[in-house]
C-alpha positions, 0 to 999 in steps of 0.5 A: 532509489524508488521509482515514481518518487521525488527525492524528497519523498524517497523511502529511506532504510529507516523511515519515520513511522507515521504513528510517531516512532520508527518502523521496527528494523529487521537486521538494521535494514528494510526487508529484502525480497525473499524476506516476506511471508510465504503467503504474500508477495514480498517485492513490494515497493513503499513510497511516501507522498505528503507523509502518507505511505502507499505501495506498489508492485510491478506484476508479472502479469495476470492477477485476480479480477475481483472488484474492490471499492470504497472511500479513500481515506488515510488511516495510521499514515497509510492510504486506505480504500474502504478498509484495505491498504492497496498495493497499486500497479507501478503505472497507477502511483500518480492516481494514488497520489491524487487520492492522498491529495483529495483526502488531505483537501477534505474529500473522501473520493469513492474508488474502485480497483480490480484485483484481489486481496488478503483478508484477516477476517476471512482466515488469513493471519498476520503471517500472510501479510506482506512485511513491507505493508505490515511494518508501516500500516500494521495488521490491515487487509491488503488489496493487490491491484490488477487493474488501474483504479477509477474514481466513482461519481 
């Protein structure tokens, strides 16, 4: 059972892919911690809110302090800030859900979030991406939040 999801929004072992098919299976089940690539955290939880994927990680502490920002949007069924899929802090999932609701209502809220990421355009490869994000959102840059997100006015 996922933390922070309603039973109706809970991730299953074979979720519907937001692009119309099923997510490819890895041995018939979701990737388990330890199954991800060595370059990225692999204990990421996936959640769905109104059919949109979002991701969370309960960090052990610390983290990067860079500041990422951009407009929230839904791309290929995933919540994206700027051009990156964000892996939110567990405590920030309600904020992420509110962004999905805003985008669904036709808004494009500007958001800033502290952390650091994996950028394909800066030398990372698909093998560096976390399997949980890759299997749902495709090959996209990933931002790992280390501070709560904030809306910009």
